[in-house]
C-alpha positions as CSV (number, residue, x, y, z in Angstrom):
1,M,19.0,77.0,-26.1
2,T,19.6,73.9,-24.1
3,W,20.7,70.4,-25.4
4,S,18.1,67.6,-25.6
5,W,17.5,64.6,-27.5
6,E,14.5,63.0,-29.5
7,Y,13.6,60.3,-31.7
8,L,13.6,61.0,-35.4
9,P,11.0,60.7,-36.9
10,S,9.1,59.5,-34.0
11,E,9.1,57.3,-31.0
12,E,6.7,55.2,-32.5
13,Y,8.7,54.5,-35.8
14,V,12.2,54.2,-34.0
15,I,11.2,52.1,-31.1
16,G,8.4,50.1,-32.3
17,E,7.5,47.2,-30.0
18,A,10.8,47.1,-28.0
19,P,10.4,46.1,-24.3
20,P,10.0,48.8,-21.7
21,A,13.1,48.0,-20.0
22,F,15.2,48.2,-23.1
23,V,13.7,51.5,-24.0
24,A,14.6,52.9,-20.6
25,E,18.2,51.9,-21.3
26,V,18.3,53.7,-24.8
27,E,16.7,56.7,-23.0
28,K,19.1,56.5,-20.2
29,K,22.1,56.4,-22.5
30,A,20.6,59.2,-24.6
31,D,20.6,61.5,-21.4
32,E,24.3,60.6,-21.0
33,L,25.1,61.7,-24.8
34,V,23.2,65.1,-24.0
35,R,25.5,65.5,-21.1
36,A,28.5,64.8,-23.0
37,A,27.6,67.2,-25.9
38,E,26.8,69.9,-23.4
39,A,30.5,69.8,-22.0
40,L,32.0,69.3,-25.3
41,Y,30.1,72.1,-27.4
42,L,29.4,74.7,-24.7
43,D,27.5,77.0,-27.2
44,G,26.2,74.9,-30.0
45,T,24.3,77.7,-31.6
46,S,27.4,79.5,-32.7
47,Y,29.2,76.2,-33.7
48,R,30.3,76.4,-37.3
49,G,32.2,73.2,-37.9
50,E,30.8,70.1,-39.6
51,N,28.4,67.9,-37.4
52,P,30.0,64.5,-36.3
53,R,29.1,61.6,-38.2
54,S,26.4,59.4,-37.2
55,R,27.3,57.1,-34.4
56,T,26.4,54.0,-32.7
57,A,25.7,53.7,-29.0
58,H,25.6,50.2,-27.2
59,V,23.1,49.5,-24.5
60,S,22.2,46.2,-22.6
61,G,20.0,44.1,-24.9
62,G,20.9,46.0,-28.3
63,M,22.3,49.3,-29.8
64,F,21.0,52.3,-31.3
65,E,22.2,54.9,-34.1
66,F,22.0,58.6,-33.4
67,L,23.0,62.0,-35.0
68,T,24.4,65.1,-33.1
69,I,23.3,68.2,-34.8
70,V,25.5,70.9,-33.0
71,R,23.8,74.1,-34.2
72,H,20.4,72.7,-33.1
73,E,21.8,71.4,-29.7
74,Q,20.0,68.2,-30.4
75,I,20.8,64.4,-30.5
76,Y,18.4,62.5,-32.7
77,I,18.0,58.9,-32.3
78,V,17.1,57.3,-35.6
79,Q,17.4,53.7,-35.5
80,V,17.0,51.3,-32.5
81,T,18.2,47.4,-32.7
82,Y,16.9,45.2,-30.1
83,F,18.4,41.6,-29.8
């Protein structure tokens, strides 16, 4: 398995009508978070600890909340706030 990210429950629900430039910033930061998680949890599928708590990532024009589910090797973006 390999690390990835996705919107939860769906892109339409989480992003809504945010401008494309802001969405690009969110997705760029999500890619960075995936690379960091890959380095921190080398084999997430065998991880037996607790998942990290939800966290906030700040990007130009806003922020977003995300969950890291280590055993799934997945980062879920659950809420986006555009200023």
